[in-house]
Backbone bond lengths (Angstrom), bond angles and torsions (degrees), N, CA, C in turn:
res aa  C-N    CA-C-N  psi(-1)  N-CA   C-N-CA  omega(-1)  CA-C   N-CA-C  phi
1 X - - - 1.448 - - 1.526 109.29 -
2 X 1.320 115.66 133.68 1.459 121.29 175.51 1.527 108.59 -110.33
3 X 1.331 116.98 132.70 1.457 121.38 175.72 1.520 107.80 -117.26
4 X 1.337 116.01 108.64 1.457 121.47 -178.06 1.528 110.86 -89.12
5 X 1.318 115.63 134.62 1.462 122.48 178.26 1.519 109.69 -115.75
6 X 1.325 116.64 144.88 1.464 121.11 175.56 1.527 110.41 -91.50
7 X 1.323 116.63 -10.57 1.465 122.26 -178.22 1.524 109.11 -126.54
8 X 1.335 117.70 120.25 1.461 122.20 -175.84 1.530 112.12 -65.89
9 X 1.330 117.53 -33.42 1.469 119.75 178.60 1.526 111.12 -65.73
10 X 1.339 116.24 -42.02 1.464 120.04 176.17 1.521 111.07 -63.94
11 X 1.320 115.97 -38.94 1.464 122.13 178.09 1.531 109.87 -58.09
12 X 1.328 116.14 -51.58 1.469 121.49 -178.80 1.523 111.59 -62.47
13 X 1.333 116.29 -42.38 1.471 120.69 179.81 1.529 111.02 -62.62
14 X 1.335 116.16 -44.14 1.465 120.79 -179.20 1.527 110.74 -64.46
15 X 1.322 116.16 -43.39 1.468 121.08 178.88 1.531 110.73 -61.14
16 X 1.314 116.46 -47.84 1.470 120.47 -179.65 1.526 111.61 -62.59
17 X 1.334 116.03 -41.04 1.464 120.36 -179.84 1.533 110.69 -62.16
18 X 1.336 116.33 -49.10 1.472 120.37 -177.34 1.522 111.47 -65.80
19 X 1.323 117.83 -44.03 1.476 119.39 -179.60 1.528 111.01 -63.88
20 X 1.329 117.11 -35.65 1.472 120.43 176.78 1.523 110.25 -66.15
21 X 1.336 116.38 -44.36 1.472 120.92 -178.59 1.533 112.89 -63.30
22 X 1.334 117.00 -35.61 1.474 118.92 -178.46 1.533 112.17 -94.47
23 X 1.342 116.57 -1.95 1.461 120.79 177.26 1.519 114.53 73.97
24 X 1.321 116.48 29.06 1.472 120.53 177.99 1.523 109.41 -83.13
25 X 1.322 116.66 127.68 1.464 120.50 -177.79 1.530 110.68 -86.53
26 X 1.338 117.90 147.53 1.474 120.89 178.52 1.529 111.32 -59.74
27 X 1.311 116.42 139.41 1.459 121.16 177.74 1.514 114.44 78.25
28 X 1.320 117.45 11.51 1.472 120.71 179.64 1.522 109.77 -60.14
29 X 1.339 116.66 135.33 1.463 120.69 -173.22 1.538 113.57 -73.00
30 X 1.322 117.07 -28.36 1.464 120.00 -179.21 1.534 109.44 -131.03
31 X 1.351 117.02 72.70 1.468 120.29 -172.45 1.531 114.04 -79.06
32 X 1.337 114.64 158.42 1.467 121.90 171.92 1.523 109.87 -81.73
33 X 1.342 114.93 -33.15 1.463 122.77 -173.65 1.524 109.38 -128.40
34 X 1.336 116.73 141.05 1.466 120.72 178.49 1.532 110.14 -138.01
35 X 1.333 114.85 164.27 1.467 121.15 176.92 1.528 108.72 -122.63
36 X 1.341 115.66 132.93 1.464 121.79 -178.10 1.519 107.96 -132.75
37 X 1.329 115.85 109.91 1.459 120.78 177.70 1.525 108.80 -146.17
38 X 1.310 117.15 178.26 1.460 122.28 -174.81 1.530 112.74 -52.92
39 X 1.334 118.05 -41.06 1.462 121.79 -175.95 1.529 114.49 -87.59
40 X 1.328 117.27 0.28 1.466 120.15 177.28 1.531 108.99 -66.10
41 X 1.330 115.64 138.29 1.463 122.73 179.88 1.542 110.38 -54.28
42 X 1.340 116.61 137.98 1.473 122.11 -175.84 1.533 111.95 -58.77
43 X 1.322 116.96 -37.54 1.467 120.62 -179.57 1.532 110.32 -67.44
44 X 1.333 116.22 -40.53 1.467 121.05 178.09 1.525 109.68 -65.02
45 X 1.334 116.88 -40.29 1.469 120.58 177.58 1.524 110.97 -58.09
46 X 1.322 116.41 -45.45 1.467 120.79 -179.63 1.527 111.35 -62.98
47 X 1.337 115.89 -39.33 1.466 120.80 178.79 1.525 110.48 -64.23
48 X 1.333 116.58 -43.88 1.476 121.29 179.39 1.527 110.38 -61.82
49 X 1.327 117.58 -45.72 1.467 121.97 179.77 1.531 110.33 -60.79
50 X 1.344 116.30 -43.05 1.469 120.87 179.58 1.528 110.81 -63.34
51 X 1.326 116.37 -41.75 1.473 120.16 -178.74 1.529 111.52 -69.72
52 X 1.327 117.52 -35.71 1.463 121.06 177.26 1.530 111.46 -65.78
53 X 1.312 116.17 -30.61 1.465 120.95 -179.41 1.531 112.21 -83.28
54 X 1.326 116.59 -14.24 1.462 123.50 -177.74 1.532 110.20 -80.00
55 X 1.331 117.39 129.25 1.470 121.42 -175.32 1.532 113.44 -60.91
56 X 1.309 119.41 -47.42 1.469 121.00 -176.01 1.511 113.94 -101.47
57 X 1.312 116.94 28.16 1.465 121.00 -175.68 1.525 112.13 -63.14
58 X 1.335 115.23 145.49 1.466 121.40 176.97 1.538 110.57 -76.24
59 X 1.340 116.54 -22.31 1.462 121.32 -178.77 1.532 110.23 -66.52
60 X 1.335 116.19 119.57 1.467 121.09 -175.19 1.523 113.89 -109.61
61 X 1.343 117.27 -32.67 1.467 120.73 -174.71 1.521 110.51 -135.42
62 X 1.334 116.33 133.78 1.463 121.26 173.88 1.524 108.33 -122.39
63 X 1.334 115.64 119.77 1.459 122.03 172.83 1.521 105.86 -84.09
64 X 1.323 118.06 120.97 1.460 118.57 -171.01 1.522 113.75 -143.41
65 X 1.330 113.16 163.47 1.465 121.43 172.97 1.524 107.00 -102.88
66 X 1.314 116.98 -177.16 1.464 120.71 -179.00 1.525 112.74 -63.79
67 X 1.324 118.43 -11.00 1.467 120.61 179.66 1.531 112.40 -65.89
68 X 1.341 117.39 -15.37 1.466 119.58 176.58 1.535 111.57 -92.87
69 X 1.313 117.12 1.40 1.470 119.26 -173.09 1.522 114.45 -92.36
70 X 1.327 118.26 -6.81 1.462 118.84 -173.72 1.526 113.50 -123.48
71 X 1.324 114.47 143.06 1.454 121.33 171.07 1.511 116.10 71.68
72 X 1.334 118.79 20.87 1.461 120.79 179.86 1.512 110.26 -133.57
73 X 1.317 115.74 142.80 1.461 120.59 176.49 1.525 107.64 -113.17
74 X 1.324 116.29 90.52 1.455 121.92 -177.56 1.528 108.63 -95.75
75 X 1.315 115.55 102.43 1.463 120.71 -168.78 1.528 115.23 -72.02
76 X 1.328 118.64 -24.60 1.468 120.12 -169.44 1.526 115.33 -99.35
77 X 1.311 118.67 11.72 1.471 120.88 -175.91 1.529 109.98 -83.69
78 X 1.337 115.42 123.68 1.465 120.38 178.82 1.531 111.13 -103.51
79 X 1.332 116.78 -37.52 1.469 121.19 -176.78 1.524 111.78 -117.59
80 X 1.333 115.18 133.41 1.464 121.73 169.66 1.524 106.15 -123.19
81 X 1.326 116.05 123.07 1.463 121.25 179.00 1.519 108.46 -114.05
82 X 1.319 116.07 133.37 1.470 121.09 175.97 1.522 107.92 -105.47
83 X 1.316 116.19 115.38 1.464 120.30 177.26 1.522 106.59 -91.90
84 X 1.317 114.82 87.41 1.465 120.43 -174.49 1.514 110.50 108.57
85 X 1.303 115.91 156.32 1.466 121.98 -175.93 1.529 110.27 -86.71
86 X 1.342 118.41 120.06 1.464 120.10 175.18 1.532 110.16 -61.11
87 X 1.320 117.08 149.59 1.464 120.61 -175.71 1.525 113.03 -70.53
88 X 1.347 117.13 -28.24 1.469 120.52 -175.53 1.522 111.53 -125.83
89 X 1.323 115.35 144.71 1.465 121.24 178.98 1.529 111.04 -62.49
90 X 1.337 116.93 -38.16 1.472 120.31 -179.43 1.530 110.74 -62.33
91 X 1.326 116.46 -39.11 1.464 121.74 178.48 1.538 109.91 -66.65
92 X 1.329 115.60 -43.56 1.455 121.21 -179.97 1.534 111.22 -60.57
93 X 1.343 115.93 -45.62 1.462 120.39 179.49 1.524 111.92 -67.11
94 X 1.321 116.71 -37.52 1.460 121.41 178.59 1.524 110.48 -61.18
95 X 1.332 115.89 -44.85 1.468 121.04 -179.36 1.529 110.60 -70.43
96 X 1.331 116.63 -43.78 1.459 120.93 178.88 1.524 111.00 -61.56
97 X 1.319 116.01 -33.43 1.457 122.05 -179.37 1.513 115.39 -66.62
98 X 1.329 117.61 -3.86 1.474 120.28 174.80 1.523 110.61 -73.71
99 X 1.340 117.19 -21.44 1.464 120.57 -178.23 1.524 111.32 -86.31
100 X 1.324 114.70 148.42 1.473 122.81 173.11 1.525 113.52 55.33
101 X 1.329 116.38 47.01 1.470 119.62 175.53 1.528 110.25 -72.91
102 X 1.327 116.37 -23.15 1.464 122.00 175.65 1.526 107.95 -91.37
103 X 1.316 116.78 137.78 1.469 120.56 -178.80 1.525 112.02 -62.68
104 X 1.332 117.31 -25.71 1.469 121.27 -177.28 1.536 112.68 -79.55
105 X 1.336 117.53 -10.14 1.468 120.98 -177.76 1.527 110.09 -101.40
106 X 1.321 115.08 131.68 1.470 120.95 175.65 1.532 106.66 -92.66
107 X 1.325 117.20 111.35 1.462 121.32 -174.51 1.522 114.00 -87.92
108 X 1.330 115.10 155.13 1.462 121.63 179.20 1.520 109.32 -133.15
109 X 1.309 115.90 133.71 1.457 121.14 175.15 1.522 107.97 -118.12
110 X 1.319 116.36 126.23 1.468 121.70 -176.63 1.527 108.36 -122.51
111 X 1.334 116.01 129.63 1.459 121.06 177.19 1.525 108.99 -108.59
112 X 1.331 115.86 117.38 1.463 120.88 175.91 1.516 107.18 -96.87
113 X 1.329 116.21 119.72 1.456 119.59 -177.64 1.523 109.59 -127.27
114 X 1.303 115.11 144.88 1.454 121.97 -177.50 1.523 108.21 -132.99
115 X 1.332 117.77 150.74 1.466 121.45 -173.29 1.522 115.64 -49.31
116 X 1.332 118.07 -42.44 1.464 118.74 -174.28 1.527 114.16 -99.20
117 X 1.314 117.50 4.89 1.462 119.59 -176.41 1.517 113.26 -67.79
118 X 1.310 117.31 -25.34 1.461 120.27 -177.10 1.522 112.83 -94.54
119 X 1.318 116.95 -7.05 1.477 118.78 -176.94 1.521 110.70 -67.33
120 X 1.315 115.33 137.07 1.456 120.42 179.43 1.519 113.90 78.80
121 X 1.324 117.34 1.38 1.463 120.59 -179.97 1.522 108.79 -119.20
122 X 1.317 116.38 140.71 1.465 120.20 -178.99 1.522 109.72 -91.12
123 X 1.312 115.11 101.12 1.456 120.04 177.72 1.519 109.54 -87.51
124 X 1.322 115.80 140.56 1.460 121.74 170.73 1.525 108.44 -59.74
125 X 1.328 117.18 150.55 1.461 120.28 178.73 1.529 111.54 -56.55
126 X 1.332 116.09 -37.59 1.467 120.27 178.96 1.517 110.97 -58.40
127 X 1.334 116.57 -44.47 1.464 120.08 -177.98 1.530 111.48 -73.56
128 X 1.331 117.51 -28.91 1.469 120.19 173.87 1.522 109.61 -63.68
129 X 1.349 115.87 -46.65 1.470 120.92 179.13 1.526 110.71 -63.46
130 X 1.324 115.63 -40.96 1.472 120.38 -179.96 1.530 110.37 -62.20
131 X 1.323 115.87 -44.45 1.465 121.00 -178.88 1.530 112.11 -65.31
132 X 1.352 116.36 -32.89 1.477 120.00 178.42 1.520 110.86 -67.37
133 X 1.337 116.52 -35.73 1.460 121.27 176.59 1.511 115.18 61.08
134 X 1.327 117.35 45.97 1.465 119.72 -179.48 1.534 112.73 -101.04
135 X 1.336 117.35 -10.79 1.463 120.33 175.90 1.526 108.86 -144.89
136 X 1.322 116.97 176.22 1.464 122.29 -174.86 1.527 112.00 -47.40
137 X 1.321 116.06 120.60 1.469 121.35 -176.84 1.532 111.73 -68.25
138 X 1.316 115.81 -36.23 1.472 119.72 178.90 1.527 110.15 -64.23
139 X 1.331 116.76 -42.46 1.469 120.61 179.77 1.527 111.31 -64.27
140 X 1.327 117.02 -37.47 1.472 120.56 178.88 1.519 110.32 -60.56
141 X 1.334 116.24 -47.32 1.471 119.94 -178.78 1.528 111.53 -69.25
142 X 1.326 116.91 -43.99 1.467 119.99 -178.57 1.522 111.99 -63.40
143 X 1.336 117.30 -36.84 1.469 120.98 179.99 1.517 111.22 -60.91
144 X 1.320 117.17 -33.78 1.467 122.04 178.86 1.535 110.37 -58.98
145 X 1.340 116.16 -35.60 1.467 121.40 -177.35 1.528 112.15 -105.62
146 X 1.356 114.41 20.90 1.465 122.38 175.87 1.534 112.51 56.01
147 X 1.323 115.07 43.03 1.469 121.98 176.49 1.523 108.33 -121.41
148 X 1.318 116.35 165.66 1.464 120.39 177.48 1.526 109.90 -127.75
149 X 1.311 114.96 157.25 1.461 121.40 -179.70 1.519 110.23 -75.39
150 X 1.335 116.71 141.01 1.461 120.96 175.99 1.527 109.03 -68.77
151 X 1.329 117.33 137.09 1.478 119.92 -177.59 1.527 113.12 -58.48
152 X 1.358 116.51 -31.98 1.473 120.31 -175.97 1.534 112.89 -88.75
153 X 1.334 117.23 7.47 1.464 121.43 -176.62 1.532 111.95 -56.44
154 X 1.322 116.38 123.14 1.466 121.98 177.46 1.526 108.86 -107.43
155 X 1.304 116.76 162.08 1.467 122.19 179.97 1.518 110.40 47.62
156 X 1.300 115.88 52.51 1.461 121.58 -172.02 1.520 113.10 -70.57
157 X 1.313 117.54 -68.79 1.462 121.46 -179.89 1.525 108.77 -158.84
158 X 1.309 116.82 171.99 1.463 119.05 -177.22 1.524 112.65 -71.49
159 X 1.315 118.09 -14.63 1.463 120.69 175.92 1.533 109.82 -77.85
160 X 1.310 116.07 -44.44 1.471 120.61 -177.73 1.532 113.17 -73.03
161 X 1.311 116.69 -36.80 1.474 121.54 -176.79 1.524 110.91 45.89
162 X 1.325 115.41 60.51 1.467 119.71 -176.78 1.525 113.08 -86.52
163 X 1.337 116.94 9.64 1.465 118.66 176.71 1.525 107.89 -65.90
164 X 1.311 116.00 139.62 1.464 121.86 -179.69 1.523 110.83 -51.17
165 X 1.336 116.31 126.30 1.473 121.78 -177.27 1.513 112.68 -57.43
166 X 1.343 117.85 -33.40 1.463 120.98 -179.81 1.523 109.61 -62.93
167 X 1.335 116.21 -42.77 1.467 120.46 179.12 1.524 109.59 -63.52
168 X 1.333 116.67 -46.54 1.467 120.16 -179.40 1.524 111.14 -62.23
169 X 1.341 117.12 -39.72 1.461 120.56 177.82 1.520 110.75 -60.60
170 X 1.330 116.59 -41.85 1.473 120.99 179.70 1.525 110.77 -63.84
171 X 1.356 116.52 -41.72 1.467 120.59 179.37 1.527 109.67 -62.31
172 X 1.333 116.64 -47.93 1.472 120.86 -179.54 1.524 111.46 -63.11
173 X 1.345 115.59 -41.29 1.462 121.57 179.00 1.522 110.23 -60.23
174 X 1.320 115.91 -46.84 1.466 121.97 -179.72 1.522 110.76 -63.04
175 X 1.339 116.29 -42.50 1.466 121.37 -179.59 1.524 110.65 -64.21
176 X 1.343 116.21 -48.27 1.466 120.82 179.98 1.522 110.51 -59.23
177 X 1.321 115.94 -41.66 1.457 121.31 -179.72 1.526 111.08 -62.91
178 X 1.344 116.92 -43.75 1.467 120.42 -178.74 1.524 111.38 -66.82
179 X 1.344 117.12 -37.22 1.468 120.85 178.03 1.527 110.18 -65.21
180 X 1.341 116.72 -44.29 1.464 121.40 179.97 1.521 110.42 -62.18
181 X 1.329 116.54 -45.67 1.466 120.80 179.65 1.518 111.53 -61.79
182 X 1.326 116.24 -41.97 1.461 120.81 -176.64 1.512 111.87 -64.09
183 X 1.343 116.00 -45.05 1.455 118.73 -174.22 1.530 114.05 -90.74
184 X 1.341 117.93 -3.75 1.456 119.56 177.41 1.522 111.11 -76.99
185 X 1.316 116.97 -22.17 1.465 121.75 179.50 1.515 108.29 -121.62
186 X 1.321 116.98 114.31 1.466 120.11 -174.39 1.521 112.58 -62.25
187 X 1.354 116.87 -26.52 1.470 119.28 -179.77 1.523 112.22 -71.62
188 X 1.338 116.48 -18.74 1.467 119.00 -175.12 1.522 113.79 -97.57
189 X 1.342 117.11 2.72 1.466 119.57 -179.51 1.523 109.17 -71.18
190 X 1.337 115.96 124.01 1.468 120.71 -178.25 1.519 110.28 -76.58
191 X 1.324 115.67 143.20 1.462 120.02 175.46 1.516 108.78 -86.58
192 X 1.325 115.65 166.42 1.466 119.72 176.91 1.519 109.71 -59.18
193 X 1.318 117.54 -39.12 1.477 121.76 178.83 1.506 112.04 -59.23
194 X 1.356 115.91 -41.54 1.468 120.00 178.09 1.514 111.19 -61.96
195 X 1.343 115.68 -41.28 1.460 120.38 -179.46 1.520 110.54 -66.22
196 X 1.329 116.96 -39.92 1.462 120.29 -179.11 1.517 111.44 -64.65
197 X 1.349 116.95 -31.15 1.463 120.66 179.09 1.512 112.49 -65.41
198 X 1.349 116.16 -21.86 1.463 120.32 -179.46 1.523 113.13 -76.30
199 X 1.332 117.21 -12.71 1.463 120.85 -176.63 1.518 110.79 -114.81
200 X 1.326 115.41 132.74 1.467 120.22 175.17 1.504 109.14 -83.59
201 X 1.321 116.70 140.75 1.481 120.33 176.86 1.506 108.34 -86.37
């Protein structure tokens, strides 16, 4: 997973916070989490790139700036998260394009936006429209580059929700059923600790 930041100070703070929380020591040879930005040592950058390209790598998350978005073919990336709205559509697409470079991987791009994140920054009109999220996100980006969406496009964006309604109904039905079953018997209610055990750090 790559987490792109538009602010290097926020990037550093987030990296330090997460490494402290998981107990990762500085300079660890096989880390779970890494930081990649302009001032990162060249040797460390090469190590991070090699580990991202490695199929069974222990490295799971890289906190990075746009310097990781160009000139690399990282085959194993499934998730790209943007912490804040990039100023330009070209930058956003470049960073998003790190995900799903392999045809067998289904990639996900997530934009985390907050009310004051755009203040004081000059966003392109395309990125302003994208951040508002009032119409098809794919069409907004494609229009910037004078392209159009294919009519048969599936799994387009969270605005379009083009997933087959029957599938979504089944998912909701299954979820509702599991919630009802769980809370109908007080002995079967999971504790927070039980839920945390289901997730690897």
